[in-house]
SEVO-834221 format. One record per atom (N, C-alpha, C): residue number from 1; residue in three letters; atom name; x, y, z. Coordinates in pm, 1 decimal, padded with zeros to 6 digits. Last residue first. Layout:
(site NUM,ALA,CA,(X,Y,Z)),
...
//
This chain:
(site 156,ALA,N,(-01380.6,-01834.7,00607.4)),
(site 156,ALA,CA,(-01522.7,-01825.3,00521.7)),
(site 156,ALA,C,(-01551.3,-01941.9,00481.2)),
(site 155,ARG,N,(-01175.2,-01845.6,00778.7)),
(site 155,ARG,CA,(-01306.3,-01835.4,00856.8)),
(site 155,ARG,C,(-01374.2,-01820.4,00769.2)),
(site 154,MET,N,(-00960.9,-01881.3,00562.6)),
(site 154,MET,CA,(-00990.0,-01994.2,00686.1)),
(site 154,MET,C,(-01108.8,-01986.7,00730.6)),
(site 153,ALA,N,(-00940.4,-01606.4,00450.9)),
(site 153,ALA,CA,(-01039.2,-01759.3,00383.7)),
(site 153,ALA,C,(-01018.8,-01857.6,00488.3)),
(site 152,GLU,N,(-00856.7,-01473.3,00706.2)),
(site 152,GLU,CA,(-00972.7,-01469.6,00646.2)),
(site 152,GLU,C,(-01050.9,-01576.4,00559.4)),
(site 151,ALA,N,(-00618.3,-01586.0,00695.1)),
(site 151,ALA,CA,(-00714.5,-01600.2,00836.4)),
(site 151,ALA,C,(-00849.6,-01589.3,00747.0)),
(site 150,GLU,N,(-00472.1,-01508.4,00470.8)),
(site 150,GLU,CA,(-00516.4,-01631.9,00458.2)),
(site 150,GLU,C,(-00591.5,-01702.9,00592.9)),
(site 149,ALA,N,(-00505.5,-01208.6,00469.3)),
(site 149,ALA,CA,(-00566.7,-01311.4,00347.2)),
(site 149,ALA,C,(-00602.9,-01445.7,00387.6)),
(site 148,LYS,N,(-00341.0,-01226.6,00643.9)),
(site 148,LYS,CA,(-00436.8,-01120.9,00706.3)),
(site 148,LYS,C,(-00548.9,-01223.5,00626.6)),
(site 147,ALA,N,(-00082.9,-01268.3,00557.4)),
(site 147,ALA,CA,(-00127.1,-01312.7,00665.0)),
(site 147,ALA,C,(-00312.1,-01305.7,00733.5)),
(site 146,HIS,N,(-00090.4,-01117.9,00356.6)),
(site 146,HIS,CA,(-00097.1,-01196.5,00350.1)),
(site 146,HIS,C,(-00112.9,-01276.1,00420.2)),
(site 145,LEU,N,(-00032.7,-00832.6,00503.2)),
(site 145,LEU,CA,(-00172.5,-00873.5,00444.2)),
(site 145,LEU,C,(-00190.8,-01045.6,00399.7)),
(site 144,ALA,N,(00193.2,-00914.4,00641.6)),
(site 144,ALA,CA,(00061.2,-00877.1,00672.4)),
(site 144,ALA,C,(-00042.7,-00905.0,00632.2)),
(site 143,ASP,N,(00351.3,-00940.6,00412.7)),
(site 143,ASP,CA,(00365.5,-01017.3,00497.6)),
(site 143,ASP,C,(00214.9,-01021.9,00589.1)),
(site 142,ILE,N,(00373.8,-00675.5,00274.6)),
(site 142,ILE,CA,(00279.5,-00761.0,00244.7)),
(site 142,ILE,C,(00280.2,-00937.5,00313.1)),
(site 141,ALA,N,(00425.7,-00508.5,00545.6)),
(site 141,ALA,CA,(00312.0,-00494.8,00497.8)),
(site 141,ALA,C,(00261.8,-00573.4,00426.4)),
(site 140,LEU,N,(00746.4,-00585.0,00524.1)),
(site 140,LEU,CA,(00622.3,-00626.0,00631.3)),
(site 140,LEU,C,(00463.9,-00605.0,00625.9)),
(site 139,ARG,N,(00812.5,-00490.9,00274.4)),
(site 139,ARG,CA,(00842.3,-00610.2,00309.9)),
(site 139,ARG,C,(00718.0,-00676.5,00410.6)),
(site 138,TYR,N,(00745.5,-00182.2,00388.8)),
(site 138,TYR,CA,(00713.5,-00302.8,00235.8)),
(site 138,TYR,C,(00680.9,-00389.8,00241.2)),
(site 137,GLY,N,(00936.6,-00175.7,00556.2)),
(site 137,GLY,CA,(00778.8,-00159.3,00563.3)),
(site 137,GLY,C,(00702.6,-00241.6,00458.4)),
(site 136,ASP,N,(01150.0,-00120.5,00465.7)),
(site 136,ASP,CA,(01124.8,-00211.4,00500.0)),
(site 136,ASP,C,(00969.9,-00264.6,00535.9)),
(site 135,THR,N,(01166.3,00167.3,00444.9)),
(site 135,THR,CA,(01133.8,00107.8,00329.6)),
(site 135,THR,C,(01104.3,-00064.4,00361.5)),
(site 134,GLY,N,(01044.2,00238.2,00782.3)),
(site 134,GLY,CA,(01151.8,00267.8,00634.5)),
(site 134,GLY,C,(01087.3,00218.9,00517.6)),
(site 133,PHE,N,(00864.4,00210.6,00943.8)),
(site 133,PHE,CA,(00962.3,00136.9,00934.7)),
(site 133,PHE,C,(01065.1,00126.4,00807.8)),
(site 132,GLY,N,(00627.7,00375.2,00977.2)),
(site 132,GLY,CA,(00745.8,00412.2,01022.7)),
(site 132,GLY,C,(00905.9,00324.4,01018.9)),
(site 131,VAL,N,(00346.3,00201.2,01005.8)),
(site 131,VAL,CA,(00412.0,00328.1,00968.7)),
(site 131,VAL,C,(00557.7,00292.9,01037.2)),
(site 130,MET,N,(00117.9,00006.6,00861.0)),
(site 130,MET,CA,(00256.8,00004.6,00858.5)),
(site 130,MET,C,(00286.9,00124.3,00871.2)),
(site 129,ILE,N,(-00233.4,-00120.6,00941.4)),
(site 129,ILE,CA,(-00129.4,00058.9,00908.5)),
(site 129,ILE,C,(-00017.4,00004.4,00954.1)),
(site 128,GLY,N,(-00496.8,-00284.8,00788.7)),
(site 128,GLY,CA,(-00405.0,-00256.2,00903.5)),
(site 128,GLY,C,(-00321.8,-00121.4,00869.6)),
(site 127,ALA,N,(-00757.3,-00227.6,00670.2)),
(site 127,ALA,CA,(-00745.7,-00359.0,00728.7)),
(site 127,ALA,C,(-00610.5,-00341.8,00823.5)),
(site 126,ALA,N,(-00833.0,00050.0,00646.9)),
(site 126,ALA,CA,(-00753.7,00026.4,00603.5)),
(site 126,ALA,C,(-00780.0,-00093.3,00710.1)),
(site 125,VAL,N,(-01019.0,00256.9,00739.6)),
(site 125,VAL,CA,(-01134.4,00174.3,00595.0)),
(site 125,VAL,C,(-00974.3,00072.9,00585.8)),
(site 124,PRO,N,(-00901.6,00477.2,00836.0)),
(site 124,PRO,CA,(-01067.5,00376.5,00911.0)),
(site 124,PRO,C,(-01096.7,00256.5,00815.5)),
(site 123,SER,N,(-00709.5,00531.6,00672.9)),
(site 123,SER,CA,(-00688.7,00434.9,00828.4)),
(site 123,SER,C,(-00798.6,00381.9,00843.7)),
(site 122,VAL,N,(-00762.3,00728.0,00501.7)),
(site 122,VAL,CA,(-00747.3,00605.3,00458.8)),
(site 122,VAL,C,(-00762.8,00500.2,00574.3)),
(site 121,PHE,N,(-00739.1,00978.0,00597.6)),
(site 121,PHE,CA,(-00856.0,00928.0,00568.8)),
(site 121,PHE,C,(-00860.3,00772.1,00520.4)),
(site 120,SER,N,(-00559.1,01027.3,00892.7)),
(site 120,SER,CA,(-00564.1,00951.0,00795.3)),
(site 120,SER,C,(-00701.8,00925.1,00743.8)),
(site 119,HIS,N,(-00384.9,01302.4,01060.7)),
(site 119,HIS,CA,(-00461.9,01245.2,01022.4)),
(site 119,HIS,C,(-00482.2,01178.5,00939.9)),
(site 118,HIS,N,(-00103.9,01380.1,01073.6)),
(site 118,HIS,CA,(-00173.4,01313.5,01196.9)),
(site 118,HIS,C,(-00272.7,01225.2,01151.1)),
(site 117,ARG,N,(-00008.3,01559.0,00905.3)),
(site 117,ARG,CA,(00012.9,01446.7,00877.2)),
(site 117,ARG,C,(-00040.4,01346.5,00956.5)),
(site 116,PHE,N,(-00030.8,01786.8,01093.1)),
(site 116,PHE,CA,(-00144.7,01785.2,00931.5)),
(site 116,PHE,C,(-00137.6,01615.2,00887.6)),
(site 115,GLU,N,(00144.8,01812.8,01225.3)),
(site 115,GLU,CA,(00062.7,01764.4,01274.7)),
(site 115,GLU,C,(-00047.9,01764.3,01142.0)),
(site 114,GLU,N,(00451.5,01651.8,01135.1)),
(site 114,GLU,CA,(00372.5,01758.2,01098.5)),
(site 114,GLU,C,(00252.8,01734.7,01136.5)),
(site 113,ARG,N,(00588.8,01379.6,01285.1)),
(site 113,ARG,CA,(00619.0,01502.2,01217.0)),
(site 113,ARG,C,(00469.9,01602.0,01186.7)),
(site 112,GLN,N,(00543.9,01158.1,01413.9)),
(site 112,GLN,CA,(00650.6,01204.7,01463.0)),
(site 112,GLN,C,(00695.9,01354.1,01377.8)),
(site 111,HIS,N,(00346.6,01022.6,01259.8)),
(site 111,HIS,CA,(00270.6,01105.7,01414.9)),
(site 111,HIS,C,(00407.0,01142.8,01441.4)),
(site 110,VAL,N,(00441.1,00870.4,01059.0)),
(site 110,VAL,CA,(00358.4,01006.4,01006.9)),
(site 110,VAL,C,(00355.5,01137.9,01141.2)),
(site 109,ASN,N,(00739.6,00756.7,01042.8)),
(site 109,ASN,CA,(00632.9,00824.4,01141.6)),
(site 109,ASN,C,(00569.6,00914.2,01146.2)),
(site 108,SER,N,(00809.4,00673.6,00667.6)),
(site 108,SER,CA,(00833.3,00752.0,00779.5)),
(site 108,SER,C,(00723.4,00745.6,00908.2)),
(site 107,ILE,N,(00633.4,00557.9,00514.5)),
(site 107,ILE,CA,(00773.5,00474.0,00538.7)),
(site 107,ILE,C,(00787.7,00556.4,00648.9)),
(site 106,HIS,N,(00325.4,00392.2,00507.3)),
(site 106,HIS,CA,(00400.0,00505.6,00543.6)),
(site 106,HIS,C,(00566.7,00481.2,00542.7)),
(site 105,LEU,N,(00022.3,00214.6,00412.8)),
(site 105,LEU,CA,(00167.9,00206.6,00459.5)),
(site 105,LEU,C,(00262.9,00349.7,00457.7)),
(site 104,GLU,N,(-00245.7,00022.7,00498.7)),
(site 104,GLU,CA,(-00172.4,00173.0,00477.0)),
(site 104,GLU,C,(-00019.5,00130.9,00511.1)),
(site 103,ILE,N,(-00407.9,-00253.1,00336.0)),
(site 103,ILE,CA,(-00289.1,-00219.0,00432.0)),
(site 103,ILE,C,(-00207.3,-00110.1,00405.3)),
(site 102,VAL,N,(-00697.5,-00370.9,00241.8)),
(site 102,VAL,CA,(-00531.9,-00294.8,00215.9)),
(site 102,VAL,C,(-00512.8,-00279.6,00379.6)),
(site 101,ARG,N,(-00907.1,-00519.8,00025.7)),
(site 101,ARG,CA,(-00816.7,-00526.3,00205.8)),
(site 101,ARG,C,(-00738.4,-00490.5,00141.9)),
(site 100,VAL,N,(-01196.9,-00384.2,-00069.0)),
(site 100,VAL,CA,(-01097.2,-00444.6,-00120.7)),
(site 100,VAL,C,(-00997.3,-00435.7,00034.1)),
(site 99,GLN,N,(-01451.0,-00252.8,-00145.3)),
(site 99,GLN,CA,(-01462.7,-00399.3,-00072.0)),
(site 99,GLN,C,(-01296.7,-00466.8,-00044.2)),
(site 98,ALA,N,(-01491.0,-00056.9,-00316.8)),
(site 98,ALA,CA,(-01423.7,-00137.1,-00394.9)),
(site 98,ALA,C,(-01430.7,-00275.2,-00280.9)),
(site 97,GLY,N,(-01578.8,00120.8,-00137.2)),
(site 97,GLY,CA,(-01651.6,00097.3,-00252.6)),
(site 97,GLY,C,(-01626.9,-00040.1,-00323.6)),
(site 96,LYS,N,(-01330.6,00166.5,00057.9)),
(site 96,LYS,CA,(-01488.6,00123.1,00116.8)),
(site 96,LYS,C,(-01578.5,00019.3,-00032.8)),
(site 95,ILE,N,(-01212.6,00283.3,-00153.0)),
(site 95,ILE,CA,(-01144.0,00143.0,-00055.5)),
(site 95,ILE,C,(-01278.3,00042.7,-00009.0)),
(site 94,ALA,N,(-01320.0,00496.1,-00243.9)),
(site 94,ALA,CA,(-01294.1,00421.5,-00339.1)),
(site 94,ALA,C,(-01253.0,00262.6,-00235.2)),
(site 93,ASP,N,(-01360.2,00626.6,-00001.7)),
(site 93,ASP,CA,(-01466.9,00591.9,-00093.6)),
(site 93,ASP,C,(-01421.6,00463.4,-00190.0)),
(site 92,GLN,N,(-01039.0,00699.5,00014.2)),
(site 92,GLN,CA,(-01142.8,00631.0,00149.5)),
(site 92,GLN,C,(-01283.6,00574.1,00100.4)),
(site 91,LEU,N,(-00990.4,00849.0,-00193.0)),
(site 91,LEU,CA,(-00927.2,00708.8,-00155.7)),
(site 91,LEU,C,(-01004.4,00651.9,-00101.0)),
(site 90,ALA,N,(-01185.7,01007.3,-00148.0)),
(site 90,ALA,CA,(-01196.6,00955.0,-00285.6)),
(site 90,ALA,C,(-01136.3,00827.8,-00272.7)),
(site 89,VAL,N,(-01073.3,01206.0,00049.0)),
(site 89,VAL,CA,(-01216.0,01137.7,00095.3)),
(site 89,VAL,C,(-01203.9,01025.7,-00029.7)),
(site 88,SER,N,(-00730.8,01306.2,00089.6)),
(site 88,SER,CA,(-00844.8,01212.5,00038.4)),
(site 88,SER,C,(-00966.5,01165.7,00077.2)),
(site 87,THR,N,(-00585.8,01391.6,00250.7)),
(site 87,THR,CA,(-00644.2,01513.8,00155.4)),
(site 87,THR,C,(-00790.5,01408.6,00138.6)),
(site 86,HIS,N,(-00410.6,01221.5,00365.5)),
(site 86,HIS,CA,(-00449.4,01347.2,00476.1)),
(site 86,HIS,C,(-00582.8,01454.9,00417.3)),
(site 85,THR,N,(-00330.6,01064.3,00185.0)),
(site 85,THR,CA,(-00361.2,01022.1,00289.7)),
(site 85,THR,C,(-00419.1,01138.8,00403.4)),
(site 84,TYR,N,(-00211.8,01213.7,-00037.7)),
(site 84,TYR,CA,(-00352.7,01181.7,-00019.2)),
(site 84,TYR,C,(-00403.6,01118.2,00091.6)),
(site 83,ALA,N,(00103.2,01176.2,00044.5)),
(site 83,ALA,CA,(00016.0,01307.8,00080.5)),
(site 83,ALA,C,(-00163.1,01309.3,00067.9)),
(site 82,ALA,N,(00071.0,00831.7,00030.4)),
(site 82,ALA,CA,(00170.1,00939.0,00046.8)),
(site 82,ALA,C,(00091.2,01093.6,00077.8)),
(site 81,PRO,N,(-00016.3,00608.1,-00016.4)),
(site 81,PRO,CA,(-00089.4,00696.1,-00066.4)),
(site 81,PRO,C,(-00047.8,00820.3,00011.3)),
(site 80,ASN,N,(00061.5,00301.5,-00073.2)),
(site 80,ASN,CA,(00114.9,00414.1,00042.6)),
(site 80,ASN,C,(00060.3,00528.4,-00047.5)),
(site 79,LEU,N,(-00093.2,00007.0,00045.3)),
(site 79,LEU,CA,(-00105.9,00143.1,-00028.0)),
(site 79,LEU,C,(-00042.0,00220.8,00056.2)),
(site 78,VAL,N,(-00149.0,-00312.4,-00100.0)),
(site 78,VAL,CA,(-00022.6,-00226.6,00020.5)),
(site 78,VAL,C,(-00067.2,-00124.9,-00039.0)),
(site 77,VAL,N,(-00423.0,-00483.4,-00130.6)),
(site 77,VAL,CA,(-00343.3,-00423.0,-00164.8)),
(site 77,VAL,C,(-00228.2,-00331.0,-00083.5)),
(site 76,GLY,N,(-00558.2,-00821.7,-00199.0)),
(site 76,GLY,CA,(-00581.7,-00704.7,-00145.0)),
(site 76,GLY,C,(-00411.5,-00620.7,-00223.0)),
(site 75,ILE,N,(-00517.8,-01093.6,-00292.4)),
(site 75,ILE,CA,(-00507.5,-01089.0,-00201.8)),
(site 75,ILE,C,(-00503.9,-00918.2,-00137.2)),
(site 74,ALA,N,(-00664.3,-01182.8,-00578.0)),
(site 74,ALA,CA,(-00575.7,-01110.8,-00536.6)),
(site 74,ALA,C,(-00614.3,-01118.5,-00372.8)),
(site 73,ARG,N,(-00840.4,-01336.4,-00725.1)),
(site 73,ARG,CA,(-00721.4,-01357.9,-00789.5)),
(site 73,ARG,C,(-00612.0,-01252.6,-00704.9)),
(site 72,GLY,N,(-01101.1,-01369.4,-00663.3)),
(site 72,GLY,CA,(-01040.6,-01466.9,-00595.5)),
(site 72,GLY,C,(-00864.2,-01474.5,-00692.6)),
(site 71,GLU,N,(-01272.5,-01155.7,-00693.9)),
(site 71,GLU,CA,(-01288.7,-01298.6,-00808.6)),
(site 71,GLU,C,(-01179.9,-01385.1,-00764.6)),
(site 70,ALA,N,(-01241.8,-00985.4,-00515.8)),
(site 70,ALA,CA,(-01376.4,-01037.6,-00525.1)),
(site 70,ALA,C,(-01352.8,-01176.2,-00612.5)),
(site 69,GLN,N,(-00975.0,-00935.9,-00649.7)),
(site 69,GLN,CA,(-00939.8,-00999.4,-00482.5)),
(site 69,GLN,C,(-01138.6,-01039.5,-00471.6)),
(site 68,ALA,N,(-01004.4,-00797.9,-00846.9)),
(site 68,ALA,CA,(-00948.0,-00886.9,-00857.3)),
(site 68,ALA,C,(-00950.4,-01001.6,-00735.3)),
(site 67,THR,N,(-01214.9,-00560.1,-00770.8)),
(site 67,THR,CA,(-01217.3,-00692.7,-00880.5)),
(site 67,THR,C,(-01183.7,-00836.2,-00845.7)),
(site 66,GLY,N,(-00985.8,-00401.0,-00615.5)),
(site 66,GLY,CA,(-01112.3,-00485.3,-00545.9)),
(site 66,GLY,C,(-01158.8,-00591.9,-00603.7)),
(site 65,ALA,N,(-00810.5,-00368.1,-00804.4)),
(site 65,ALA,CA,(-00775.9,-00431.7,-00716.9)),
(site 65,ALA,C,(-00906.9,-00529.4,-00629.2)),
(site 64,GLU,N,(-00950.7,-00166.1,-00946.5)),
(site 64,GLU,CA,(-00931.8,-00258.4,-00986.7)),
(site 64,GLU,C,(-00896.1,-00378.5,-00913.3)),
(site 63,GLN,N,(-01020.9,00026.8,-00752.4)),
(site 63,GLN,CA,(-01111.6,-00024.1,-00790.4)),
(site 63,GLN,C,(-01100.7,-00149.7,-00845.2)),
(site 62,ILE,N,(-00775.7,00075.3,-00720.6)),
(site 62,ILE,CA,(-00781.8,00034.2,-00644.0)),
(site 62,ILE,C,(-00917.7,-00040.4,-00635.1)),
(site 61,TRP,N,(-00710.7,00201.6,-01017.0)),
(site 61,TRP,CA,(-00659.3,00115.9,-00947.8)),
(site 61,TRP,C,(-00691.9,00039.3,-00802.0)),
(site 60,ASP,N,(-00881.0,00443.1,-00926.3)),
(site 60,ASP,CA,(-00882.7,00325.0,-01079.9)),
(site 60,ASP,C,(-00824.2,00196.2,-01022.6)),
(site 59,VAL,N,(-00730.5,00600.3,-00761.0)),
(site 59,VAL,CA,(-00901.4,00541.2,-00738.6)),
(site 59,VAL,C,(-00953.3,00443.1,-00797.2)),
(site 58,LEU,N,(-00504.7,00627.4,-00873.0)),
(site 58,LEU,CA,(-00539.2,00552.5,-00757.4)),
(site 58,LEU,C,(-00637.7,00492.3,-00706.8)),
(site 57,THR,N,(-00636.1,00819.8,-01065.2)),
(site 57,THR,CA,(-00556.6,00700.1,-01096.5)),
(site 57,THR,C,(-00549.9,00614.2,-00994.3)),
(site 56,GLY,N,(-00666.5,01016.2,-00926.4)),
(site 56,GLY,CA,(-00800.8,00968.7,-00983.2)),
(site 56,GLY,C,(-00749.8,00824.8,-01052.2)),
(site 55,GLU,N,(-00400.5,01128.4,-00804.8)),
(site 55,GLU,CA,(-00520.6,01054.7,-00723.2)),
(site 55,GLU,C,(-00654.4,00971.7,-00795.1)),
(site 54,HIS,N,(-00110.5,01112.1,-00955.4)),
(site 54,HIS,CA,(-00258.2,01168.4,-00997.9)),
(site 54,HIS,C,(-00367.5,01061.7,-00923.0)),
(site 53,ASN,N,(00105.4,00982.3,-00997.3)),
(site 53,ASN,CA,(00108.8,01139.9,-00916.3)),
(site 53,ASN,C,(-00025.9,01171.0,-00881.6)),
(site 52,THR,N,(00194.3,00637.0,-00893.5)),
(site 52,THR,CA,(00142.2,00759.9,-00970.3)),
(site 52,THR,C,(00126.5,00907.4,-00889.4)),
(site 51,GLN,N,(00290.5,00282.1,-00930.2)),
(site 51,GLN,CA,(00339.1,00451.9,-00881.7)),
(site 51,GLN,C,(00277.3,00556.2,-00951.8)),
(site 50,ARG,N,(00318.4,-00009.2,-00859.9)),
(site 50,ARG,CA,(00269.1,00090.4,-00930.6)),
(site 50,ARG,C,(00314.3,00206.0,-00879.6)),
(site 49,PHE,N,(00325.7,-00393.1,-00931.5)),
(site 49,PHE,CA,(00387.1,-00258.1,-00831.5)),
(site 49,PHE,C,(00377.1,-00165.7,-00935.8)),
(site 48,GLU,N,(00196.1,-00716.1,-00868.0)),
(site 48,GLU,CA,(00168.2,-00562.6,-00933.5)),
(site 48,GLU,C,(00210.8,-00451.9,-00907.3)),
(site 47,LEU,N,(00370.6,-01005.8,-00830.8)),
(site 47,LEU,CA,(00355.9,-00855.4,-00764.7)),
(site 47,LEU,C,(00290.2,-00776.7,-00868.3)),
(site 46,SER,N,(00198.7,-01295.9,-00720.4)),
(site 46,SER,CA,(00267.0,-01192.0,-00821.2)),
(site 46,SER,C,(00277.3,-01089.5,-00792.3)),
(site 45,LEU,N,(00349.1,-01536.9,-00444.9)),
(site 45,LEU,CA,(00265.0,-01440.0,-00513.0)),
(site 45,LEU,C,(00303.0,-01369.8,-00638.5)),
(site 44,GLY,N,(00483.6,-01674.8,-00256.4)),
(site 44,GLY,CA,(00404.1,-01758.5,-00396.0)),
(site 44,GLY,C,(00333.4,-01651.3,-00481.1)),
(site 43,LEU,N,(00632.9,-01584.4,-00069.8)),
(site 43,LEU,CA,(00474.2,-01565.5,-00041.8)),
(site 43,LEU,C,(00402.0,-01612.6,-00192.1)),
(site 42,LYS,N,(00873.0,-01508.8,-00228.7)),
(site 42,LYS,CA,(00852.6,-01646.8,-00134.6)),
(site 42,LYS,C,(00730.3,-01662.6,-00077.7)),
(site 41,GLY,N,(00738.7,-01301.0,-00396.2)),
(site 41,GLY,CA,(00787.8,-01426.4,-00484.9)),
(site 41,GLY,C,(00793.6,-01548.1,-00366.5)),
(site 40,ALA,N,(00700.6,-01128.1,-00243.6)),
(site 40,ALA,CA,(00586.9,-01154.1,-00308.3)),
(site 40,ALA,C,(00621.3,-01322.9,-00357.0)),
(site 39,THR,N,(00973.0,-01047.4,-00183.9)),
(site 39,THR,CA,(00871.6,-01058.8,-00071.2)),
(site 39,THR,C,(00767.5,-01148.3,-00125.1)),
(site 38,GLU,N,(01105.7,-00958.8,-00419.6)),
(site 38,GLU,CA,(01118.8,-01103.8,-00339.6)),
(site 38,GLU,C,(01059.9,-01129.4,-00261.0)),
(site 37,ALA,N,(00882.7,-00757.8,-00490.8)),
(site 37,ALA,CA,(00924.5,-00883.3,-00572.1)),
(site 37,ALA,C,(00978.7,-00997.0,-00496.6)),
(site 36,CYS,N,(00962.3,-00586.1,-00303.2)),
(site 36,CYS,CA,(00831.3,-00632.5,-00302.6)),
(site 36,CYS,C,(00827.7,-00746.8,-00364.4)),
(site 35,LEU,N,(01257.4,-00522.7,-00322.4)),
(site 35,LEU,CA,(01225.1,-00579.8,-00205.5)),
(site 35,LEU,C,(01066.3,-00651.6,-00236.1)),
(site 34,ALA,N,(01223.5,-00410.4,-00584.7)),
(site 34,ALA,CA,(01286.6,-00533.3,-00580.9)),
(site 34,ALA,C,(01240.8,-00607.8,-00464.8)),
(site 33,GLU,N,(01055.9,-00174.7,-00509.2)),
(site 33,GLU,CA,(00995.5,-00304.5,-00625.1)),
(site 33,GLU,C,(01082.2,-00412.6,-00603.9)),
(site 32,VAL,N,(01279.9,-00025.6,-00390.0)),
(site 32,VAL,CA,(01161.6,-00098.7,-00297.7)),
(site 32,VAL,C,(01062.5,-00186.7,-00386.8)),
(site 31,ASP,N,(01419.1,-00005.2,-00590.6)),
(site 31,ASP,CA,(01468.8,-00071.5,-00443.7)),
(site 31,ASP,C,(01374.6,-00141.0,-00421.8)),
(site 30,ALA,N,(01294.0,00176.4,-00753.3)),
(site 30,ALA,CA,(01303.2,00076.2,-00822.8)),
(site 30,ALA,C,(01383.9,-00042.4,-00682.3)),
(site 29,LEU,N,(01263.5,00373.3,-00577.8)),
(site 29,LEU,CA,(01138.1,00305.0,-00565.6)),
(site 29,LEU,C,(01166.1,00209.1,-00636.8)),
(site 28,THR,N,(01580.7,00370.4,-00395.0)),
(site 28,THR,CA,(01494.0,00454.7,-00494.9)),
(site 28,THR,C,(01341.6,00316.5,-00478.5)),
(site 27,GLN,N,(01684.5,00470.3,-00075.9)),
(site 27,GLN,CA,(01635.6,00326.4,-00146.0)),
(site 27,GLN,C,(01570.9,00461.5,-00266.3)),
(site 26,ALA,N,(01803.0,00655.3,00132.0)),
(site 26,ALA,CA,(01805.4,00614.8,00040.9)),
(site 26,ALA,C,(01793.4,00555.3,-00063.6)),
(site 25,GLY,N,(01472.9,00774.1,00326.3)),
(site 25,GLY,CA,(01616.9,00706.9,00350.2)),
(site 25,GLY,C,(01671.7,00705.5,00199.2)),
(site 24,TYR,N,(01303.2,00998.9,00452.3)),
(site 24,TYR,CA,(01262.6,00851.5,00391.4)),
(site 24,TYR,C,(01400.4,00747.6,00319.1)),
(site 23,ILE,N,(01443.5,01171.6,00571.7)),
(site 23,ILE,CA,(01314.1,01153.7,00635.9)),
(site 23,ILE,C,(01284.3,00998.8,00590.5)),
(site 22,GLY,N,(01706.6,01188.5,00458.4)),
(site 22,GLY,CA,(01652.7,01189.7,00591.7)),
(site 22,GLY,C,(01568.9,01144.3,00673.5)),
(site 21,PRO,N,(01607.5,01233.5,00178.7)),
(site 21,PRO,CA,(01670.0,01113.3,00230.2)),
(site 21,PRO,C,(01685.3,01093.8,00395.9)),
(site 20,GLU,N,(01424.7,01421.6,00017.5)),
(site 20,GLU,CA,(01444.7,01400.1,00178.8)),
(site 20,GLU,C,(01508.5,01292.7,00232.9)),
(site 19,ARG,N,(01439.6,01258.3,-00244.1)),
(site 19,ARG,CA,(01401.5,01340.8,-00186.1)),
(site 19,ARG,C,(01382.9,01318.2,-00048.6)),
(site 18,ARG,N,(01576.7,01084.6,-00340.0)),
(site 18,ARG,CA,(01628.5,01170.1,-00377.1)),
(site 18,ARG,C,(01555.6,01302.2,-00294.4)),
(site 17,GLY,N,(01433.1,00827.8,-00260.3)),
(site 17,GLY,CA,(01635.3,00812.4,-00310.8)),
(site 17,GLY,C,(01690.8,00944.6,-00336.3)),
(site 16,LEU,N,(01187.4,00888.5,-00472.4)),
(site 16,LEU,CA,(01248.4,00834.7,-00350.6)),
(site 16,LEU,C,(01359.4,00809.4,-00373.9)),
(site 15,LEU,N,(01006.4,00965.3,-00646.2)),
(site 15,LEU,CA,(01131.5,01089.7,-00636.2)),
(site 15,LEU,C,(01224.2,01012.2,-00507.9)),
(site 14,ASN,N,(00775.4,00826.9,-00658.7)),
(site 14,ASN,CA,(00880.2,00839.5,-00778.4)),
(site 14,ASN,C,(01024.6,00937.5,-00720.4)),
(site 13,LEU,N,(00662.5,00925.7,-00480.7)),
(site 13,LEU,CA,(00708.5,00841.5,-00433.8)),
(site 13,LEU,C,(00820.0,00799.1,-00528.6)),
(site 12,ASN,N,(00491.0,01170.4,-00576.7)),
(site 12,ASN,CA,(00598.8,01218.8,-00526.9)),
(site 12,ASN,C,(00688.0,01080.2,-00466.5)),
(site 11,PRO,N,(00172.8,01021.1,-00489.2)),
(site 11,PRO,CA,(00192.4,01104.2,-00530.8)),
(site 11,PRO,C,(00347.7,01134.7,-00481.4)),
(site 10,GLY,N,(00146.3,00641.6,-00407.7)),
(site 10,GLY,CA,(00118.5,00787.7,-00418.5)),
(site 10,GLY,C,(00198.2,00879.5,-00491.6)),
(site 9,ASN,N,(00187.7,00323.5,-00501.1)),
(site 9,ASN,CA,(00251.4,00426.0,-00435.0)),
(site 9,ASN,C,(00208.7,00568.2,-00495.9)),
(site 8,PHE,N,(00044.0,-00002.0,-00430.1)),
(site 8,PHE,CA,(00003.9,00094.9,-00486.0)),
(site 8,PHE,C,(00075.9,00247.7,-00470.8)),
(site 7,VAL,N,(00046.4,-00322.7,-00496.3)),
(site 7,VAL,CA,(00160.8,-00249.2,-00420.7)),
(site 7,VAL,C,(00133.8,-00128.4,-00508.3)),
(site 6,TYR,N,(-00082.0,-00651.2,-00485.5)),
(site 6,TYR,CA,(-00125.9,-00470.5,-00539.6)),
(site 6,TYR,C,(-00008.0,-00395.5,-00443.4)),
(site 5,VAL,N,(-00052.4,-00952.1,-00524.6)),
(site 5,VAL,CA,(-00049.2,-00876.8,-00400.6)),
(site 5,VAL,C,(-00005.1,-00754.9,-00503.4)),
(site 4,THR,N,(-00223.6,-01226.2,-00698.3)),
(site 4,THR,CA,(-00153.5,-01123.1,-00688.8)),
(site 4,THR,C,(-00151.9,-01045.4,-00556.8)),
(site 3,LEU,N,(-00192.9,-01584.6,-00648.0)),
(site 3,LEU,CA,(-00275.5,-01490.3,-00624.8)),
(site 3,LEU,C,(-00168.7,-01371.5,-00655.9)),
(site 2,SER,N,(-00096.9,-01771.8,-00959.6)),
(site 2,SER,CA,(-00107.2,-01726.0,-00810.6)),
(site 2,SER,C,(-00165.1,-01616.5,-00813.5)),
(site 1,MET,N,(-00234.6,-02079.5,-01122.5)),
(site 1,MET,CA,(-00197.6,-01940.6,-01101.4)),
(site 1,MET,C,(-00195.3,-01885.1,-01000.8)),
//
């Protein structure tokens, strides 16, 4: 049984390829999923790729991933919380409560954008942050999450 990497995407990411392509690029969410599947496969991981526009659903998924990680079935989560980054104490609490390893991901460099995007409720509880690498950031984030999980397993 291979370990699972979870990739969770928040609101409006279902519109990738159509929504503000100058910021988010022309790739669709299906393209991102294919990139993640290829990356996970190269690392010998299974992929669980999801998108929702609902905050509570993300909370449920984070808790699910935390359980899977605690049971030794998962390496953690690559999380693109999208707009919930800047508003959701619930996501921060879910990550802390589930004790799940999370790489926070943003396609654009949020620090070059509007001031309100500079604050993240997820960053303080994330194992790492991937910002501004376009959709290729997903590949980089999966690689980083895998490396962190392996390093932590060796220390245990």
